[in-house]
C-alpha positions, 0 to 999 in steps of 0.5 A, spaced: 621 497 458 623 490 458 619 489 452 622 494 448 629 491 450 627 484 448 624 487 441 630 491 439 635 484 441 630 480 437 631 485 431 638 485 432 638 478 432 634 477 425 639 483 422 645 479 424 642 472 421 640 476 414 647 479 414 651 472 415 646 469 410 648 474 405 656 473 406 655 465 406 651 467 399 657 471 397 662 466 399 659 461 395 657 465 389 650 465 389 644 467 394 637 465 393 639 463 386 642 470 384 649 469 381 654 474 384 659 472 378 656 478 374 651 474 370 645 472 374 641 470 368 644 465 364 643 467 356 638 463 353 643 461 347 649 461 351 652 454 351 656 451 357 663 450 357 664 443 354 671 440 353 674 434 349 675 430 356 667 431 357 666 428 350 671 422 351 667 420 357 660 420 353 663 417 346 669 412 347 672 414 340 671 422 341 677 425 337 675 432 336 669 437 338 666 443 334 659 447 334 654 447 329 650 452 326 645 450 331 650 451 337 650 444 338 656 441 340 658 435 335 663 430 337 667 427 331 672 421 331 679 421 328 676 420 321 672 426 322 666 422 322 660 425 326 659 420 333 653 424 336 652 431 340 652 433 347 647 437 350 647 441 357 642 440 362 643 448 363 640 453 364 634 449 365 636 445 371 638 451 374 631 452 377 630 445 379 632 443 386 633 436 388 634 435 396 638 442 397 640 444 390 640 443 382 644 438 379 647 440 372 649 434 367 651 433 360 647 428 355 651 424 350 646 422 344 649 418 338 647 419 331 641 413 332 638 418 337 640 414 343 643 416 349 650 414 350 651 417 357 650 422 362 656 426 365 655 430 372 658 437 372 659 441 378 653 442 382 650 444 389 647 437 391 649 432 396 655 428 394 652 422 398 646 422 394 649 423 387 654 417 389 648 413 391 644 414 385 650 412 381 651 406 385 644 404 384 645 404 376 641 409 375 645 413 370 647 406 367 640 404 365 639 410 361 645 408 356 642 406 349 635 408 351 632 412 345 631 419 346 623 418 344 623 413 350 626 418 355 621 423 353 615 419 353 616 413 358 616 413 365 623 413 368 623 411 376 626 415 381 631 412 385 628 410 392 632 413 398 634 419 393 627 421 390 628 428 390 634 428 387 633 423 382 626 427 380 630 433 379 635 430 374 629 426 370 625 433 369 631 436 366 633 430 362 626 430 359 626 437 358 633 438 354 632 431 350 625 434 348 628 440 346 633 437 342 628 432 339 624 438 338 618 435 341 613 436 346 613 432 353 606 429 354 603 432 361 602 426 365 598 425 372 602 427 378 605 421 382 600 418 386 605 416 392 608 423 392 601 426 393 599 421 399 606 422 402 605 429 402 598 429 405 600 425 411 606 430 412 601 436 412 596 432 417 602 431 421 604 438 421 597 440 423 597 435 428 603 438 431 600 445 430 594 443 434 599 440 440 603 447 440 597 451 440 592 448 445 592 444 451 587 439 449 591 435 444 598 435 448 595 429 451 596 425 444 603 427 444 606 420 444 601 419 437 605 425 435 612 423 436 610 416 433 607 420 427 613 424 426 618 418 426 614 414 421 611 419 417 616 425 416 622 420 418 622 414 414 616 415 409 617 421 407 624 423 409 621 430 411 626 434 415 630 440 416 637 440 416 643 445 416 645 442 409 638 443 406 638 450 409 645 452 406 642 449 399 636 453 399 640 460 401 644 458 395 639 456 390 632 459 393 626 455 396 623 450 392 616 452 393 614 447 387 617 441 388 618 441 396 612 445 397 610 441 404 618 442 406 618 449 404 611 450 409 614 447 415 621 451 414 617 458 414 612 455 420 618 453 424 622 460 423 616 464 423 613 462 430 619 463 434 620 470 431 613 472 433 611 467 439 618 466 442 617 459 443 620 453 439 616 449 435 620 444 430 625 442 435 619 440 440 613 438 436 616 436 429 623 434 428 623 426 427 629 425 430 628 429 436 621 425 436 625 418 436 630 420 441 624 422 446 621 415 444 627 412 446 627 416 453 621 413 455 624 406 456 627 409 462 623 414 467 629 417 470 635 420 466 642 421 468 645 428 468 650 429 462 657 429 465 659 436 466 652 439 463 653 445 468 660 447 465 661 453 460 663 448 455 657 443 455 652 449 456 655 452 450 657 446 446 651 447 441 652 454 439 660 452 438 658 447 433 653 452 429 658 457 429 664 452 427 660 450 421 658 457 419 665 460 420 667 454 415 661 456 410 663 464 411 671 462 409 668 458 403 670 451 405 665 446 402 663 439 405 658 434 406 653 437 411 649 431 411 655 427 414 655 431 421 647 431 422 644 424 423 637 426 420 639 423 413 639 416 417 631 415 416 633 415 409 637 409 411 638 406 404 642 412 401 645 415 408 652 415 409 655 410 415 657 416 419 650 419 419 647 412 421 652 411 426 651 418 429 643 416 429 644 410 433 649 413 438 645 418 440 638 414 440 642 409 445 644 415 449 637 418 449 635 412 453 639 414 459 640 422 458 635 427 456 635 428 448 643 429 448 643 431 440 638 436 441 640 439 447 648 439 446 650 438 438 644 440 433 646 446 429 640 446 426 636 447 432 641 452 434 639 456 428 632 455 429 633 458 436 636 464 434 629 466 431 627 466 439 632 472 440 637 471 446 634 468 452 636 464 458 638 457 455 634 451 457 634 444 455 629 441 451 623 437 454 
């Protein structure tokens, strides 16, 4: 009887999660890349709305714009002389997810077949990552680059925001190739990405062995260090609320982020079928960093007021506040309220780095305070276990 009740509770929980996801997707305008605007599939030949303001950003002397017989946006100066053309990354960029969403932009190309610049449009990617890419001079370096060079030459991604930059580069190459009526030369996959993805898979397998067997649990210290170094600092592979929000809107990027997609699916499936936490206890790099910091002292102090109702339900409260804001259609950069991006410290916000440092220091004296009392991502994953008595993570 008890098993049947637990099963019903779990099914009810999953149904509620699904409904909330649908509501958030509806409020944000998209659910797994399906648009609620009435045009789920962009028309192939339909030009995105390009304004004179966009033209002036890309062409200093722009005075007017019009559309030619090939449906290209042409830019003219005051003397009605053609300055160049503007092409949009859409609809191709709709299918390319950076960290959490696609990046849309406009490309200016002058009459000498050189790029005049790139103008970002409204998109679903982290504002922090895009700002960092811009500050690193990525867009400035592309100015005056020939279309042939953009198509055929290697363009380096920005370290610290490689997922986002790679999505931009792929769309840029494809759209300029279409404009130039040429075919992109297929090149070998990035060796560094192959190596880091391979190492991440090894850490995932190691974590699964520790999760399912008693023998490998004695190597937990090695697992913690591997998680911090490989998943955290080397590959920047972690689950966050911003990532999940982006995937709910734009779909799961199985092609560009296969390893992370596998980790997310396993982290949801294991709690559903086994009612046990996997990701938070065995794979999360920030959880591992807190646990390693905690090993500096043997005895942990109790969190002040930890037994009070407010503290026992603080993590749920944080999670529900975020969900409520998303349902209300409030958009904000969730990467600033979770410390995970601090692993990619070159592009992380000051807020994320400060939060990470504070909670690592607190972990020396208290048991994983971020995990146990604040982490909305951990709370989300915990819901897949069903409703059970709350217990602190070890």
